[in-house]
N, C-alpha and C positions, 0 to 999 in steps of 0.2 A: 785306818782308824777314823779318818775324817769322813769317809764315805759312809761308814757304819753309823757314826753319830748323826749324819745328815738324814739317813734312812729312819733312824729312831725318832728324830725330831719331826720328820714328815708324817710318820705314823701317829705320833702323839697329837699333832695338829689335826689330823683327820678325825681322830676320836673327839678332840675338843670341839671341832666344827659340828659334829653330830649332836653333842650334848648342849652346845650353845643354843641350837635351834629347838631341840626337844624341850628344853627348860625355859623357853621364851615366855615372857609375861604377856598377858592379853592387853595390857595397858599400851596405848599408842602415844609415845612421847614425840613423834615426828611432827605433830601439829604444833606442839609447844616449841620444839627445837628442830626446825627443818634443816636437813643436811645441805651444806654449801660446797659446791665443787669448783675448783680452779681448773679450767680447761684451756687448751690451745695446742699449737704445733710444738714439737720438740725444739729446744733451743730458742724458745720465745720469751724467756724470762720468768717462766712459771715457778721455778724453784725459789728464786729470789723473792717473788711476791708471796709465796707460801711462808718463807722464813720471816719476812717482815710482818705479815698478818698474825702469825702465831706468837710473835714476840710482842707486838703492839697491843693485841687484844687477848682476852682470856677465852680463847677458843679451846674446845677439846680437839685433839688431832691424834692420828696414828703416828707414834714415835717409832724409832728403830727398835726399842725394847718391846713395844706392843707387837711389832711385826715378827719378832722371834716366835711369837705364839699367835700366828695369824688365824689359827682355827677358832680362837675365842679371845680377841683383844679386849672385849668388854670385861672379861674376867680379870685380865691383867690390871685394868684400870680399877676395877672394884676392889681387888685384893691389895694391890701395891701402890696405887696412885702415883705412878712414876713422874707425872708432870709436876708434882710438887717440888721436885729436885731440879727442874730444868734450869739451864743456864742461859745467859744472853747469847744470842746467835752471833757468829762471826761473819755470817752472810757469805760463806763460801760453800761450794759443792763441786763434785766431780761428775759431770754428765748426769746431773739430777740426783746424785747420791750425796747425802749429808753424813757427817761424822758425829759421833756422840750418841749415847743410848737414848737420850731424851730429845734429840733433834727430830724434826718432822720428816716423815718418810712417805714415799709413793706407795710402798707396801704392795707390790704387784701380786705377791702370793695370795694376799687377802682377796683381791678382786678376781683371781682365777678360780676361787671357790664358786663363783657365780657366772662367769663368762668364759667362753672358749678361748683358746690361744690363737687359733687360725681357722678361717680368715679372721683378721682382727676387727674388721667392721662388722657390727652386729645390728642389723635392722630389727625392728620390732617382731616381724613374723618369724625370725630365726632365733629369737631368745627363748630359753627354756622357762615356761611359766612357773614351774615348781622352784627352779633356782631363783627366779625373780622374787617369789614370795619369801624365800629364805633370805634373800638380800634385804628385803624390807624388815624382816624379823631381826636380822643381825644389826642393821643400822639403828633399829629401835632400841636394841640392847645397849648399843654404844651411847645413844642419847640418854638413856637412863643412867648408865654408869658415870658419864661425865656430868650429867645434870646441867648442861649448857650447850649452846650451839656447837656442832662439830664441823670442822673444815677439812675437806679432803683435797689432795692434789695427786691425781694420777692421769697423766695426759691421755692415756688410752681410753679413758672414760669419754673423751671427745668423740670416739667412734662407737659409742653405746648410748647416745643421748635419748633416743626414742624409748628403748626399754626402761631406762632409768626413770624417765619422767612418767611413763605409763604406770609403773608400779610404785613410784615415789613421787606423786604429783606435787608434794610440798617442796621439792628440790629447787634450789637457786643456783645460778651459775655465774662465775666470774671468768670472762673470756679475755685472755691476754693475747695481744697481737704484737708482732715485731715487724719492722721494715722488711719487706720480702727479700731484698738483696742481702741485708745483714743476716737475716735468718738462714738463708741458703749457704752463705759463706761459713757461718758457724756450724752448720750441719756437715759441710765438707771437712772442716777442722776436726770434728769429732770422728768422722770416718777414718781419717789418717791416724788419729791418736789411738783409736780402738783396734782398727784392723790393719794399720800400716799401709793402707792404700785408699784411693778415692772411689774406686768402682765397686765397692761392696756396701750394700744397703745397711743403714743403721736406724733403729727405732721404728716409729709408727708406719704402718702400711695402709694407705687409703684404699678405697674400693678399686681404683684403677691401677693397682700395684703392678700387674702383669704388663700392662702397656708401658708404665713408667720405667720398668726394668730394661726395656729395649732402648732407652734414651742414653745419651752421654751423661756422665756423672754431674757435670755442671748444670745440665738441664733437669736431671732427676731431683736434685735438692730444691731447686726453685719450685718445681711442680709438686713436690712432697708438701712443702709448707703451704703453697697456694691451694692445693686440693683439700687439705685438712681445714684451713680457714674457711674455704667456700662451703664445705660440708657443715661446719658449725653454723655458719650464717643461714644456710638452707634449713637445717634442723630447727634452729631457733625461730625461724619464721613460721614453722609448722607447730612448734610447741607453744610459742607465745613469746615475743621478744621482750615483754615486760618482765620476764623471769631471768633475764640476762643483763649483765652490765659489761660493757666492753672497755678494756683498759689498753692504752697504747704503751708499749714498753718504754719508748723514748720519753713520753710524758711522765711516766712513773719514775724513771731515773732522775729526771730533771726537777720534779716537784712531788716528792714522796708523800708529804703530809697532805698536799692538795688532793692527790688521788685516794689516799686513805679516807679523807673526808667524803669523797664521792661514793666510795664503797659503803661507808657508814650510813649515808643517806639512803642508798639503795636498800640496805638491809632493814633500815627503820621502816620503810614502806611496808614491809611484811612483818612488822612487829618483832623482828629478831633483836633480842636484847643482848648486847655485848658490852663487857666492861673493859676499860683500858687498863692494861697491865703496867705499861711503862711509857715514858716519853723519850727514852734514849734510843731513838731511831734516827739515823742520818737524814738530813734534809735532801741529800742527793746521792746518787750512785754513779759510778763511771759507766757510761753507756757503751762506749767503743770497746771492741774486742780486737786483740791482735790476731791476724790471720796469717799463719805460717805456711804460705804457699806462694807459687810464682805469680808475678804480675800478669802473666798471660792467662792463667786460670781465673784470677780475680776479674780480669777484663771480660772473659767469656761469661762468667756469672752475671756481671753487670749488663752486658749486651742482651743476654737472654731474658733477664728479669725486667728489663725496660722495653723489651719487644712484645711480651705477652700482655 
């Protein structure tokens, strides 16, 4: 029964996806409301940043209910306006997944309308121009339906920066980074939680994935975060670093409102007008994470992270 419902929903979304593009307006709202992307390595604090920003400011965003109908989330917003019912976030998530229909979502299914699944890194010359034009049309529909800036968080977009910027040059990027050792240990934690073992890959695959898979798990996770961060830095230098703001996870956790002020100043430079929704945002978050693994494994990660 569940498989049947899933197939029906997939078919419905395919139909919605077609009509969302066919019925797109010629008006270009992306100049008025440029899309804003949170990017970074997995386990870098991007979900927490997403939750805080969508609580603190009146951004449009893809919620879990929008993503049930990933074929046309702009229609969900236009018809039902689900963000009117959103509740204050509890700032918790499970491996990037939030709970609650109006909570902000990565919405992977939406992005796979426009980007291949594998290989995950998509350079400009391997992006499908037709799908990229459809992406622009779909983002434009979202900007129209929300009638305010739209914030996205899907870490895999970190591997698609060149095609995104080529076809949506209005885009702005918030790049969140975490201490390399802490990031790697968190990745190992999730591997154990999801797969029950440390030697099975989890989440984003940088271009050097085949080489990294031949390394030990404690080396893989360090290199995974390092490669993704380096790729973002390289791509930002080609795109234009002025369109990126870099946020350190530790600084964000220790001074939330100070970092929010930095982001606000960055967006103001591009005349992005955002309205504050609430001031009920914690001043700080706990930065440290409990790593349920042996001291020997922690030491291996420490040694490798400090060696490279």
